[in-house]
C-alpha positions in Angstrom: -22.1 -6.1 -2.8 -19.5 -8.7 -2.0 -18.0 -9.5 1.3 -14.4 -8.5 1.6 -12.5 -11.8 1.5 -9.1 -10.9 0.0 -6.8 -11.8 2.9 -4.3 -9.0 2.2 -6.9 -6.3 2.0 -8.8 -7.7 5.0 -5.5 -7.7 7.0 -4.8 -4.1 6.0 -8.3 -3.0 6.9 -8.2 -4.7 10.3 -4.8 -3.2 10.9 -6.1 0.3 10.4 -9.2 -0.4 12.5 -7.1 -1.9 15.3 -5.2 1.4 15.5 -8.4 3.3 16.2 -6.8 5.0 19.3 -4.2 6.7 17.2 -4.8 10.0 15.5 -5.0 9.5 11.8 -5.8 5.8 11.7 -9.6 6.4 11.3 -10.6 9.8 10.0 -14.2 11.1 9.6 -14.4 13.1 6.4 -17.0 14.9 4.3 -20.5 14.3 5.6 -19.5 11.7 8.2 -19.1 14.1 11.2 -22.7 15.5 10.5 -23.9 11.9 10.1 -22.4 10.9 13.4 -24.1 13.9 15.2 -27.5 13.2 13.6 -27.6 9.4 13.6 -25.9 8.7 16.9 -26.6 11.9 18.9 -24.2 12.4 21.8 -21.7 9.8 20.7 -18.1 11.1 20.4 -15.8 10.3 17.5 -13.6 8.3 19.8 -16.5 6.2 21.0 -17.6 5.6 17.4 -14.1 4.5 16.3 -13.9 2.1 19.2 -17.3 0.6 18.3 -16.1 0.1 14.7 -13.1 -1.7 16.0 -15.3 -3.9 18.2 -17.6 -4.6 15.3 -14.9 -5.6 12.8 -12.1 -7.1 15.0 -14.0 -8.6 18.0 -17.4 -9.4 16.6 -16.3 -10.4 13.1 -18.7 -7.9 11.6 -19.1 -8.1 7.8 -17.2 -5.7 5.6 -18.6 -5.3 2.1 -16.1 -4.4 -0.7 -18.0 -2.3 -3.3 -16.5 -1.4 -6.7 -16.8 2.4 -6.8 -19.3 3.4 -9.5 -19.8 7.1 -8.7 -18.0 9.3 -11.1 -16.8 11.8 -8.6 -15.1 9.1 -6.4 -13.8 6.6 -9.0 -10.7 8.7 -9.6 -9.9 8.6 -5.8 -10.6 4.9 -5.1 -11.4 1.7 -6.9 -13.4 0.4 -4.0 -15.2 1.5 -0.9 -16.0 -0.6 2.1 -19.4 -0.7 3.8 -20.1 -1.7 7.4 -23.5 -2.1 8.9 -23.2 -2.3 12.7 -26.0 -1.9 15.2 -25.0 0.9 17.6 -27.1 1.9 20.5 -30.0 0.0 19.0 -29.7 1.8 15.6 -28.6 -0.1 12.5 -26.1 2.2 10.8 -24.6 2.3 7.3 -20.9 3.3 7.5 -19.1 3.9 4.2 -15.4 3.8 4.4 -12.3 4.0 2.2 -9.0 2.1 2.8 -6.0 4.2 2.1 -3.6 3.9 0.5 -5.1 1.4 -1.9 -1.7 0.4 -3.2 0.0 -2.5 -1.5 3.3 -1.2 -2.6 3.0 1.9 -0.4 5.1 1.9 2.8 2.5 4.1 4.5 0.5 2.6 7.3 -3.1 1.9 6.2 -5.8 4.3 7.3 -9.6 4.4 7.0 -11.6 7.4 5.9 -15.2 7.3 7.1 -17.1 9.2 4.5 -20.7 8.6 5.4 -22.7 7.6 8.4 -26.5 7.2 8.2 -29.3 5.0 9.6 -30.1 2.0 7.4 
C-alpha cells in the first residue's frame, strides 16, 4: 500500500468527497450497503458519506492508492483507494474507486464505495 500523493489525483478524490451532499458524488455499490448495515448498524448512507468527508477533508485522513490486482476488477480500474477511519469507535476498512480514472474526461469525479468492513 502506498499513500495517495499524486496532487492531481488527490485533488480529484477530495473534490468528489467534498460533494458528498450531492446525489451521485459518492455511491455505495456491490457489497457496500450490506457492509454499512452490519458494520455500522443504524448509520444512514448520508451520515456515512459525511463522515468520509470529515475523515478525508477535515482530519487529513490517509488515502491508500492500491494497484488493482484482482482479475475481475483490473479491467474496470487500475487502482482502488482505501480509507481506514474510526467511526463510532469501530476501525473500518472502506474500499473505494475514483471515477472516471481518465483526467481527460469532462465528467465530474465520483467515488464508488465498494466495500465496508471492520478492520
